[in-house]
N, C-alpha and C positions, 0 to 999 in steps of 0.2 A: 430636343430642335429637329426639324424632318428636314432630310436630305432627300434630294429627288435628282433621278440621274435619268438620262434618255442614251442610251444605246441603240444604235441598228438603222442609223442614215447609210446614206451614200449616192451612188451615182447611177440612174437607170434610165432607158429608152421611153421615150414617148408609147404611151398605151401599156407600159409594162408596170409591174406591182411593187412595193415595197412595205414590209410592215415597222414601224417604229414601235419600241416599248420603253417605258417606263417605269423605274424602278423607286420605290419610295419606303423610308424608312418612318417610325413614329408611329403611335397609336391610332390618329385620328382618321388615317387610310379610309378604313372601312364607312365612316360616319360623314364624310366628306364627298363633294362633287368633283370631277376632274376634268379637265380643259387640255386642249390643244391648241395652242394659238403658234401662228406664224411670222415671219417678218422676211423682207427683202430690202437690200442696201437702197437706203433712201425715202423707205416708207416707213410709216406707223405700222407697229405689230397689231396684226389682225388675230378675232377670235376666229378658230376654225369649227371647232364639234366642243359638246359637254354630253358628261353621264352622270346622272345625280346619284345619291348614295343608293337608290331602289331601283337603277336600272335604267330611268328614263333619259333619250338622247335628243339632242339637238345639232344640226349642221348647219351651217353657210350654206345659201344656194349654190353656191359654185362647186362645191364638192358633194353635194347631195346625189345618192345613188352610187359614188365612186368610192368616198369612205366610209370605214365602219369604225367606231369607239367600241372597246369593251373593256372590262375589268375583270381582276380575279385578287378577291378581298382577301381568300387566304391565302396568296404571296404577295400581298402589297405590289400588284401590278395593274399597269392598265396598257393597253395596247392602240395603235391606231392602223387599221388596213387600208391601207392606198392603193386604190384598183385605176385602172386606164387613166394612168398619168399624164399629164399636161405639163408642156411647157412651163406654163403659168402656176405650177403647183412648186417651182422652184422657191428654196426658201430655207433659214434657219427654222426650226421647228422645236418649239416649245411646253413641255407638259407644266401643268401647275396642277395643286392641290388647294383646294378651296375650301379650309377650313373654317368654322363659327370666326374664329377672331380675326386670323389671317388667313394670306393665301403666301406656297412656297411654291418657287420656281427653279426647273432645272438650269441649265447652262445651255442648254440647247443643241440641236444635232442638226447637221447640213444637210437638207435634200435636194439633190441635183436631177434635172429632167432634162436631157440634151441626147440629140443623135450622134 
C-alpha cells in the first residue's frame, strides 16, 4: 500500500516563497510520475505540475516560471518550490503518485497567501 504525506504548507505573504514536500512509501515511487494538484473551496481540483519518472516537467501556465517541481528517488520524496506567490495561489495542495495501475494521493496541505 502506498501512502503519501505532504508536510510543509503554511501562511506566506504575496511575493514570498514556500516549499512543499511530499513523502511517499512503497516501491513504485521511482517508476512513477508525480503530480501536484490544488483546490480552493467551491472549485474543482486543478492540475498544477507533473514530473515524469525520467525528470521531464510540465506546469500550468499560471505557475510557469514561479513554481518548480523536483524529486529525489533515493528518499522517495517530491518537492514543490513556490516563488513569487500570489493571492490566487491560496489553496489546498495535493501530491499524487501516478502509478501504472493506480494513483495515490495525500490528504493535502493548506497554502495561504495573504498580507
